[in-house]
N, C-alpha and C positions, 0 to 999 in steps of 0.2 A: 553476700549478696543481692538486698535491695538495692545498694549504690551501683553496682555491676547491671544490674537489670535496668535501672534507671538511667544509667550511661550509655545501655543497650538502645533502649526507645529514645534516647534524644538521638544517638547517632542515625536511627532509623526513620526520623523526623526529618533529620538534615537532608537525607538520601531522598527520599522522596520531595522535599522542595528543590533538590538539586536535577532530579528525573523530571520532575514538572516544568523547570524551568528548559531545560535541554530540549524536551519534547516541544514546547512552544517555540524555541530559536529554530528549529529544524521544520518544523511546519511551515513556519511564517517565512521562510527562506525558500522552502521549496514552492510553496503558494505563490510567490511571487514568480518564481522561475514557470511553473507551469501556466500560470495566470497568462503571461506574455507568449510561451515559445510559438505556438502555432500559427499566431500573427506574426512575428517575427520569421517565421520561416516563410510564409506568405510576401511580407512586404520587403524584406532583405534580401531572400534568397531564391525567389519564385519556385518554392519546391511542390513538384505535382505530386499526387495522391503514389504512385509506383515509389519514389524517392522516398516518403514518408514513411512506407513498410518497409523498407531496405534498413533505413536508419532505424528504426522502431524493432526491427528483428537483429539488428547488430547490439542494438544497448540492452539489448534482455540475455544476450550470451552471458555475461559473467552468472547471469542468476541460474542457469544450468550448472554454474560450478559452484553455488554456495555450499553446499554438504561438503565440497572438496576443500573449498577456503576455510569453513569453519573448522573442518577437522586438521587442518594443516595449523591453525592456531588453536588446537583445544589448550596447549599449557598456559594462554593466556585467559585472564576472566573476561566473562561477558562484558565488562563494563570497558574494559582494554578494546576488544575487537571492535564494539559499537564506536568507542573514541577514535580508531585507526579509520573505520569505513566512514564515519563523519566529516573528517579531517579533508579525505580523500574527495568525497563530495561536495566539498564547500569548496577547494582548489578548482576541480573541472567547472563546476556551476559558475563562479565567478570567470572564469576565461573563455567562455562561451559566446560572450558577445564579440569577443575578437577574433574569431575563426574565418579566414580569411574568404572561403568560400564550403560549398559541399561537403566536399572530401575530409577536411580540419575538422569540422565543425564535426562529423561523425565521430573521427578518432578521440575529440576533446569527450564527447558524449559517452562511448563506450568507458574512457577512462574513469567520470566521474561514477559511471553506474556498477563498476566495481565496489566502490566505495559504500552505494548507496544498499548493495544486498549484502554488504557485511552488515550493515545497521538492520535491515530488515530482518535478517536470520535472528539476531541475537536480541532486538527491542520487546519482542511480547515475552522472551524468558526473565529479563530485567523485572520485567513490570510483574510477574508471576512470582518471580525471588524473593523483591519486595513487599508483595502481599500475604505471605509468609500462610501460602495454603489457605487465606481465607479471601470467599465473595472475588475469584478471579475473574469472573466476568464482568461484574460492577467496576472492579480497576482497570481494566482493558476499555472498558468504554468510558470510564471517566479519562484515562488520558486519549482516547479518540476525540472526548471534549473539547479537553485544552489544544487537541492538535486543530478542531474546527476553530475554537476562537482566535487561534492566531492566524488559522487561514482567514477567518473574518478581518482582523487587522491587517492583516498581509495585503487581499484584493481591496479592502476599502481604500487603502492607500494607494494603491495602484489605480484604483478607479479615479481619485482626485487626481492624480499626476497626468492619467491619462484626458482628463477633462482640461486641465490648468496648466499643462504643459504638454502638450500634445505633439511637439517635436522633439521630445526627450528622445535620447538615442537608447535604445535596446541595451547597450552594455551596460548603461547604470542600473538599472534594472538588475541584472545579471550579478553584478559585481555587488550590490545591496543584497542579496540574497546569497551568495555564497557569503559572504562575509557572516551574515548571521549564522549560519550552517558551521563554520571553523570555531565560531564562538560556542557553540553547540559541544563541541568535540571537546573543547579542555575544560567545560562544565562535567563531562563524561567520565574523563579521568580521574576526576575529583569524586567518585563514585566510591563508597566502603566496600566492605566483605558482604555488606547485605545483599547487594545489587549482583552478586555472585551466587548462582544454583549450584547444585552437587556435582562435584568431580563427574565429567563426562567423557562418553566414548568418542572416539573418532570420527567413524560413519555409522550408520543406523538402517538397515532395510528389513524389516521383519514383514510377517505376513499379517498379524496382527493388527498392523495399521494400515492396510492396506485401502482399508475405505477412506481413513485421513488421505493417502495420498490422491486417490481417485477424485475425491472432492477438490482437493486443491488443485489439481490438473484441470476440471470444467473451470473452479473462477479463475485460472490464467487465460483460457479461451474465451469466457465471458470478461474479463477485465479489460483484456485486450481490444476486443471486440467494440464493446460500448464505447472504453476511454479513451480510444483513438480515433475510431471513425465517427462517431456522433458528433465529438466537438468539430472534428473536420467538416464533416457534412454542412452544418450551420456556416462555418467559415468558408469554405470554398463553394458548397453548392446555393447556400443560401446568402451569401455573402453579409455574414453578421459583424459587424465591427469590432475591433478591441474594447470597449466601452461596453457595447453590451453583454459580450463573454465575462469579463470581469464582473460584471452586475449579476450575472446568473450564478457565476460561481459564488458570489457575495450572497446571493440569496440561499443557495444550497447550504453555506455555509452555518448561517442562521439557524436553519433546520436542522442541521446535524449537532449544533450546541445544543439543540432543545432536546433532541431525540436519543443520543448517543448513548449517555449514562442509562436512562431508563430501558432502553433496550438492553445493554448489558446486564441490568437484575431482571429483565423477563428472563434471558437466557440462565441466570443461575438458578431462579424460583420454577420455572418450568422444562428445563432441558432444550436441548438444542433441534430435536426432531423436528417439533411446531415451529418455533421462530424461521428456521432454517427452509422448511417447506414454504411456508409463505413467503421470504425470500425469493425463492427458484419461481414461484406464481407470479412474484410481482417481473422478476426477470424477463419474464416471457412476453408478458402484458409490454413491457417496455421495448423488445424488440420487435414485437407488432407493428406498435405503432410506429418505429423509425420505418420498418418493412413497408407499411400503407397508407399514412396519414402523409398527406402534404404539406399541411398547414405549419409552418414553421412556429407559429406561436404553442402550439401542442405538441413541437419536439424540444422547443424551448424549456416548458415545463416537465417533459421527459427525462429533460437532461439533469434539471435540478432533482427530481423523484431520485433518479438513482443515485445519487450522491446519498440522500438518505439509505437509503437500502442496504449501502455497500456497509453502514452501520452491524447489519447482521452478521457479517464476516468475520465479528470476534467468537461468534457459534464454532467455528472450525479450529481454532486455538484450544478451547473451552473444553472442546469433544476430547481433544489430543492429552490435554493436561488430565484429565478425569481418567484416561487409559494408560498414559504412558509409563514404564517403570523407572523406578530410581535411577535420575544420573542421562535420562536419555530425551529430557526435554528437547535442549537446544541443538544438537544435532539432528531428531526428527523434525522440529521447524524448520533446519535449514535444507535437509532433504524435501518436506515440503516445498519449500520453495524452488527446487531444483525442479520438482516434479509439476511447479506451477510454471517454469518459465521452459519447459519442453512446449507448452501452447505459446507461450510469448515470443517465443523465437520463430516459429511456423507460422502462427494467425497472423501477424502484421503483413507480412509479405503476402502471403499469399491473399489476404483478404483486398490488400491495392490490389494488387494481381488482377483478381476477378473485376474490382471495379472499373479499374482502367481498361482492361480490356474488351469491358461487355457494354463498356460508358453508362453503368447502373451503378449508383453507390449504396442503392438498397441490397444488391446480392450480399455484402458482409451481414446484414442486418437477417436476415433469413438462416444464413449458415448460425445465427447467435439463439434464433428461436430453437433451430435442432439440438445445439449443448445445452441453453437452460430446461429443456424436455428430460434431457439424459440427469442432466443436475439432478431434477426432483424426482427422479427413480431413484437414484442414487440416495437422496436423502430421505427416502422412506424406509434405507434400512438401516439408517440411524435407531439406537435403544430408545425406549420410550422414558426411561425413568429420569429423573432431574440430574443435572452436574454437579449435584452435591451427592450425589449418591457416593459409596465408597466404591475405587475401581475392582473390577473384578481380578481374581488371579489369573496369571498368565502361565500357559504352558510353554516351556523352554523351547526357542526358535532359536534361530543363527543371527547374529549380527556379520556386518561387515567391520 
């Protein structure tokens, strides 16, 4: 038995090393892609706000199908689903720079988005499976910090390239980004059974998870409004160049590296309600800033702060992990992704239409204030006990 236990411990440590490495590679590649993509849209394709909204809405359609895709692949272990998703993502992102026009770019973007949402649906479950039920928030925060270190390295490299090779074609950035993500897919497939959760149901939709679904829906609204329109406001309205945008993302990555793991530990120790309440209040302040403050320096600072606040989002996953039934974590996370993307499909198009129709970039941020207020009200319904408290017994309800 001791020999078997030592072998299991060694396999678990190997899995943690592999998962940490592939998390780094994915975040490195995706950060390069995200760091240059909107400048690519402006510089090479002259994309307008409404076109951006249309593309972002279509890109998020696969997120609506996340629960269905995860249910269809229920026979595969989470690591195999994640590996497939990373492979699709890497190939699609590598092809981005070769799209000859806006319509082909949308097609390529939707293609890689299918893989991205497969990965996003199961990666938290892999982290929690490797954690073996101990300090889930800390481990999720640690993986967030690993991702931020990778983002820091990627944006630092991109910033250097933009400074010393300003005429470098955007396709070079996208090829490098896609290659990193394909490498991550290879490592993911090498994970052992430690990375697999319990046998899981196909689709889950229970009344007892409705608060989680509501919070993830509202988080989808917030993510789309700020994630899309804040950066596009800086680029399109204030003319912020690629180098400055990369430097802003670099600064936010440094702060996330410092704060992500402590935020995860805070959620483990104090529970989700307090930290997520602070998060909602912070979002209200950020949206008010973009809606009413015309100073680009202030808006740049708020852009960085938003990336730090995003680390509090692990609280949604730890809350679900605390209340979920055995074997239902992955399908519930997938269903949460679907709920999140109900907003993600509609918000970009609606927000872009409002911006362009009324020639006022502030309107999407006014909507964001309302969303953040509703999110605050919903957050106050979370239980007060700590995240390590035992899960309550669940009454029998139906599953899909």
